[in-house]
N, C-alpha and C positions, 0 to 999 in steps of 0.2 A: 197292616200298619202302612202309614204313608212314609215317604222317604225321610221326612224331618223328625218323625217320632219312633223310627225303627230302633230296635234295642242297641244299646252301646256294647260294642265288642272289642276285646283286646286282640292283638295280633295272633297270640297263640290259639285263641278260640276260633279264629277264622281258619288257621292252618289245621287244627285238629278236626274241624268239621269237614274240610276238604279231604283229608286223609281218610276219614271214616267212609266217605262216599266214593272216593276215586283212588283208593290206595295203590293200585297197580297200574294206574294210567300215567303216561309220561308227564312229568312237571317241567323239567328242563332238558335241553339237549346241547351237547358241546362237541365240537369236532376235534378229535384226537388221532393223530397219525392217519389222517385222511378219511376217517370214518366217524359218523355221528353216533355218539354214545348218549344214552338216556338215563336220567335219574327218575325214578317213580316218585309219586307224592309221599309214599311211605319212606323211601330212601331219603328224600329231601328233608322230611321231618327229623329223621334219625341223624343225619349229618348236622343239621342246624342245632339239635339238642346236644350233640357230642361236642361241637364247637363251643356252645354255651358253657358246658361243664369245663372245657379247656380254659376258657376265660376265667371261670371261677377258681380253677386250680392255680392260675397265674396271679390271683389276688384281686380280681375285679369285684368291686363292691357296688351295691345298687346306686344308680344316678351318676356313676362315673362314665366318662366318655370312652369310646373305642374309636380311634381314627382309622379310616379305611381309604387306601389309595391304590388304584389299579384299574386295568381295563376289564370290561364286563366278562364275568366267568362264574362258575359255580361257587368258588371260594368267596367271591364278593357277597353273593347271596347268603351263603351259610354264616359269613362273619356278621353281616347286618342283622339278619333274623336271630342268629345266635346271641348277639349282644343284647338284643331286646328281650329275648327269653331269659337271660341271665340277669335282667334288671338294669343293664347298662344302657347307654344312649349313643348309638352309632353316629359318627360324624364323617360324612364322605368328603374327600379332598380331590380336587381336579388333578388329573395326571400331569397336566402342564404347569402346575403350581411350582414356584421356586422354593428352595429350602427354607427361606425366611417366612414365606406364606404358610408352609406346612407347619413350621414351629409355632406361628401365631395360633393356628387352629388347635393344635394339640395342647398348647398351654391354656388357651381360653376354655376349651372343653374339659380341662383337667383330666386328660386321658392318660391312664397308666399303661395302656396297651395300644399299639398301632399295628395294623395289618397292611403290609406292603406287597406289591406284586412281585418284584424281582430285585436283583442287585442294583439296577439303575435307580429304582425308587428308594431303595435302602440307603444308597449313598447320599441322598438328600438329607435323610434323617440323621445319619452319622455326622454330617457336616455341622448340624446345629443342635446336636443332642444336649449340649450344655444349656441351650435356651429353653429347654422343655423339662423343668424340674419334676413334673408329675410322671413322666415317661419312664417306665421300668422295663418293659418287655416289647420287643418287635417280633411279629410273626410274619414269615414269608410265605406267600401263596405258592411260589415256585422257587426252588433252589434252597441253599443253606448258606451259613456263614460261621466263621470261627469265633465270633464275639459270643460270649456266654449269655448275653442279654438278648440275643437273637435266635429264635428257634424256627424250625420248619413247620410246615402245615401238618405233616404226619405226626411230629412231636406234639403239636397242640392237641390233636385227636387222641394221642396216647395218653396225655395228661388228663384229658377229659374222662377217660375210662376209669380214673381213680377217684372221681367225685361221684357220689351216689345220685341216682335218679331222683330220689326223694328230696335231696337238697335242692336240686334245680326246680322240682315242683313247688317247693316252699317259696322260692324266689318268684316264680310265676304267680302263685296265689296272692302274694303280697302286693302285686301291682294292681292299679285301678285303671279303668278305661279312660279317665281323664288325665292320667299321668303322662308327662312328656316322655316320648320313647324314641325320638329321632331329632337330630339337629340338621338343618339345611343351611349351609353358610352362603350368603348371598351378598353381592357387592353393596357397599355402603358409600358414603361421600366423605368419610373421615380418614380414609386410607386403609382401614382394616374392615374386613367383612362383618356383617351382622349375623348372628346365629338365630335362625328361625326355629322356635320350639314348636314341634309337632307332637300331638298326643296320639294314643292308640285309636281313640274315636275319630280324630281327624283323619287318620290314615285308612282305617277300615271302612268308615262311613263313605268317605269320598271315593275310595276305590270301588266299593259295591255300587254306589250311585252312578258313577261315571261309566263303568262297563255295562251296567244295565241299560243306561240311556243309548249307548252306542250299539248295543245288541251283541256283545261279546259273550260267548257261552262256553260251556265245558267242551273240550276237544278242539277249540280254536287254536291257531298258532300265531305267535308274534315273534318278531326278530329284534333282539336287544343289541344296540350298538351306540346309543347316545350315552353321555356321562352318567353314571349311576349316582354321582354326587348331586345331580339335578333332580328336583322334585318331580318333574314330568316323567323321567325314566323310572323313578321309584314307583309311581302309581301305575304306569302302563306295563312295566316289566316285573316288579316284585309284588306289590300288594293287590293290584287289579287281577292278574292271573291267579293269585292265591285264592281270591274270593270267587272267581269264575270258573276255576279249574281248567284254565287255558294252559297251553304248553308254550314256554319260551325257549327260543333257539338263540344261541350266542354267535353273533357275527365274529368271524376270525379277526377282522380289523376293519378300519374305515375304508382302506384301499380295496378290500375284498367284499365290500357291501353289495355291489351290483351282482357279483358272482354268487354270493350267499343267498340273495333275494331269489335267484333262479333256482337254487337248490331247495330252499325252504318253502317257497311259494306261500307266504303268510296269508292268513284270512283277515288280519288287520295289521296296519302299519302306520307308525308315527314318523313323520319326517319333518325336520326343521326346515324352514324356507331354503337354506343353502343346499340341502340335499335334493329337494325338488328342482331347484335351479340347475344343479349339475346334471340331473337326469335329463332335464329339458335340453341343456346345451349339447349333450351327447346325442340325443335323438335328432336334433336339428342338424348337427354335423353329419350324422349318418344319412339323414334324409337328403341332404344336399348332393350326395353321391348317386342317388337313384336315377333311373332312366326318366326321360320326359313323361312317359306313360304313367309310371308309378307315381311321379310327382303330381300329376293331374288327378289321379285317383285319390291320393292322400289329401289333396287340397279339397276336393269335392266331399270326401268323407268327413273331413274336419268341419266343414261348413254345416253339414247335416248334424254332426255331433253337437256343435255349439247351439244350434237351433233347438235341438232335443233337450239339451242340458237346462236351458232357460225355460222351456216349455214345462219340464218336470217341476222346476221351482214354483211355477205359476199354477200348477195342477192341471195343465192343459194336455191334450193328446200330443204325442211325438210325431215328427214328420213321417210320411208314408214310407220313405226309403231308409229310415233309421235302422231297421233290421238287416237290410242288405249291406249298409256301411259297417254294421257290426261284424258280419261274416268276412267281408273283404279286408277290412282294416283293423277295427278296434280289437277283435279277438286275437289277432296275430301280434299286435303291439303289446297287449297285456301279457301274452305268453312270453314274448321276448324279454319283457321287463321282469317277469316272475310275479306279476300281479293278477294272473289269470283267475286265482282263487280268492283274491282280496275283495271283501265286501265293504271294508272301512279303511279309507285313507285319511289320515289326520295331519294337520300342520298346527304347530304351536311354538311358543317360546320367543317368537319374534314376528314382526310384520311381514306379510308376503304380498308380492305385487299382484295386481288383478291380471296382468298379462300372463303370468305363470299360472294362475288359477284357471284362466280361460284356455291356455294351451292344453292343459290336461282335461278340462271339461270338454274340449272339442274332440278328444279321443275317448270319450265316455268314461273318463276317470274322474270321479268327483272327489275333491279334497275338502274335507270338512274342517273348518277353522274353529279353534278353541282359544279362549282368552283366559289368562289367569296369571298367577304369580306364586312364589314360594309361600307367601303369607296366607294364601287360601288353599294350601295343600295341593297346588297345581291348578286344576280347572275352576274358574269362576262362572264362565259361560261355556256352552257346549253346542255344537252343531251335530245333528244326527240324521239318519237317512229319512226320517219322517218330518224334519223341520230344519231347513238350512237355506241359505242364499249366498251366491258368489259375492265376496267382498264383505260379508257380514260375519261377525265373530260368534254368532250363535245366541242362544237364549239362556236364561238363568239356570244353573245346574238344579235339577228338580230338588225341591225342599229348601232352596235358598232364595235370597232376595238380591236383586240388583237394582240400584236406584241412581239416577243422575242428579247430583246435588245442584243447587242454584248456580254455582260457578262452573258447572259443566263436568265436574269430576265424577268418574265412575266409582261407586261405593258398593260394597258387598256385605252380606250378612248371612250367617248360617253355620252349620256344624263343620264346615270346611275351614273356617277362620282360625288361624293359629293362636297359641297360648301367649305369645309375646316374644320378645327378643331376649335372649339369655344375657343376664347382667347389664341390661339396658332399659330400665324403666322409662326413661325420657323418650327414647325413640318409640317404645311401645305405645305410650300415651299419645304421641303424635300420629300414630298409624291407626289405632283403634280408638274410636271416640266413646263417649260415655253411654251411648245407646247401642254399642256393639258393632257399629259400622266400620268396616275395613276401608280405609282411603287408599285407593289404588295409585293415585298419582297420574292417572290417564284421563283424558278428555274424550267424551263420546256422546252418542245419541242412541235412543232406542225407538225402533219403528213401531207401527201399529200391530205387527205380528210378535212383538216382543224380542226382536232380534237387535243385538247390539252392533253398532259400528264405531270403531275407534277413529277419532279424528286428530288427536294430537297427544302429546305427552306433557303433563303438568310438571313432572319432575325431570331432572336432566339426565337421568340414567340412560345410557346407551345400551341397546340390545342388538348385537351383531347378527348377521344372517345365520350364524351357527347357533344362535340362542344364548350366547354368553352375555351376562349382565356386567357392564363396565361403568365404573364411576369416572367420568371424564376429569372432574376437579382434581383427583389424585394425580393423574397423569400430567395434567396441565401445570400443577405445582412443580412437578419434576422437571418439566421442560423449561419452565421459567427460571429454574435454578442454573440453567446455562448462562453464563455471564452476559452474553450479547443479546439474549432473547428477552424481549419486553413483555410480550403477551403470547398466549397460546390458546388455541381453541381446537379441542380434539373432536373429530367427526368419525362416523362409522356406524350410525344407526341403520339397521337393515342391510349393511354392507358386509362383505366377506373379510375385511380387515380394517384396522384403524388407521386414520390419516390425521394430519394436523395442519392447521393454518398458523403460521408464526409471524410475529412482528418483531422488529429489531430496534434496539436502543440506539438512536442516532449518535448519541454522545460516546457510546463505547465502541462503536464500529471502527473508527480510524485506528485506535490503539490496538484492538484485537487483530485487525488486518495487518498492521505493521509487525506484530509479534509473529504471525504465522507466514509471513512472506507473501502476502497478497498485495497486489497493486491497488485494490479497491480502497476508497476512503469515505464512501458514504453508503447509505442503505441501498440506493438504486443499483449502484455498480457492484456492491457485495452480493446482491441477490443473484447476479449474473456470473459472478467469478467462480471458476472451478475450484481454485485453492480454497476459498472461503466455504464453499459448499461442502468440500471434503472434510474440512474442519468441523462444520456443523453436524455432518453425518456421524463423524466419530464421536461427538459429544452425545448424540442421540443413541448410537450403538451402545455406549456405556450405560445409559439409562435402561434400554431394552434388556440388557444383560442381567438386570436385577428384577425383572418382571416375568410374569407368566407369558407364554407365547401369545395368548389371545389378547393380552394387554399391550403388546409391543406396537410401536408406531412404524408401520411398514413404509409409508410414503409421506412427504411433507411438501409444503409450498410456502414461500415467503411472500407476505403481503407487505408491500412497500410503504403503505401508510399505516399509522397506528389506529387501533380501535378507540374511538372517542364518544363522549356524550353527544357532541354536536353532530358527529357522523352517524349517530343512531345506533351504534353497536353496543353502547354502555348505558345503564340506568343511571339516574342521578347519584346513586350510592356506588357506582363503578362496577356493578355486576353486569356480566356479559348478557346481551339479549341473543340468545342462541338462534332463535328463529330468524331474527333480522340478519344475523351473520350468515346463516345457511342460504338465505334469499339473496343477499347483496353479493356474496362470493360464490354463488352457485357454479359459475364457470370454473373457477379455480378448484372447487371441491370435485367436480366431475373429472377434472384432469388427473386427480389422484387415482381414479378407478379405470383409467383407460390407458 
């Protein structure tokens, strides 16, 4: 069968097939008390099924949501897969989300059950429980609580033992491959996230196709550390490894990622741009401490490595001294990073700079770019060892189509395209046209090899260096709620945090300054006055306190003139021209990141 007409499979069918073939092989590994402990595929399935029966014992009905919030761990996997087996629909929540944001997702997904990591996450839900009428039970991955509505993980499994296996099998049999089985909440422009409905076939087909294209096989090792509420991590850590029988190791934390990389030595690794940038920065800092001789050798080797990298892309022979550079430098660098076994290094979720790509390419570490979005179950295009180019986002996922529409927009069609947005037919119709094309909102070109290059973003959604999708309009609306702020433009695309350009209302400045004890009386003097700036920071801090960490405004700058139509910053209908603002105030924007 070709990729596009392969049989449609449900999640349980993929899991069952892997268990039949690899029952005693390790499926996941977690570090406890300093020792890596493994769950075999057989044990994985048993725990997921027991969690599913536990959810049923708590009253979960088919098509109801199961909210999950917590750092990557076995319980997250068992909750997610268990919810699907029981006929429920898991809805991951970012660990940085505020109580109000958690309440919205639980209520929107109509979740009677939420699974939380610990007391810290539990506190968020307790604070807003009254706003979640559907929520009846909370399960804690770790710890316990005196509230009778809150149960421990062990209690969930104990309750599962009281539900017959046959009852769970009946739930599984009632599901269809085209049924929605997962919700991915992604940032929208209206203030609340949209729920991307993903089907069994979306997940299983995309996972199989992606890992096959990358060359991930049984016995390969991956490291899970990115948010599991993000579709990319679900494909590369849950459903992809399930299809390929690869083993996933859980990083202890983001702070220990470097240490865990050296322990696990994965054979494939997904890093968002910010991760690659941090690795690069540490390597450059370490290299600066080397002796002049070592620096000279590294410089020579990197020159050879870069030549070799581009030669491989063109299908040409590598430089004669490429092998020597590998022995002297490349092999040692890879071993020091924990990438000595790694065949596939991937970047996705946000744009990455060519300088970072070439830095690693010069060290014989090829980073394969993938382009996609939640609405196409993760990857829309993919780069692989047999077809890639630095600065290009890859080719259409096998079995799918990628097309550049007349206005330059990148559109996709295939079995990876989602079912629509939950309870939002209007946005669904805007995103998927009558011919089944998913409109990405990105602008790009396709070269004669079929490789995609992203050139701009049609929609205004910001994607930070960490891969988080941020709707700037929502934040700008909050900033403009500060009495003295006239206009706000949030920036942060491909950056490590968000910043803001603010203009002030010249009519309100004098009175505000007088109230707060500032001697400033106009926009220009207020922009430089420390008393006024402290006041403005306090107002922004209050806004940040109501937002997730990734949405908070870390730094800001006052633009002393207003955005106007004549100045080119606004359209005739008073909408901001973001590209013009980025170019016109590039110096001020750069100042926010230095």
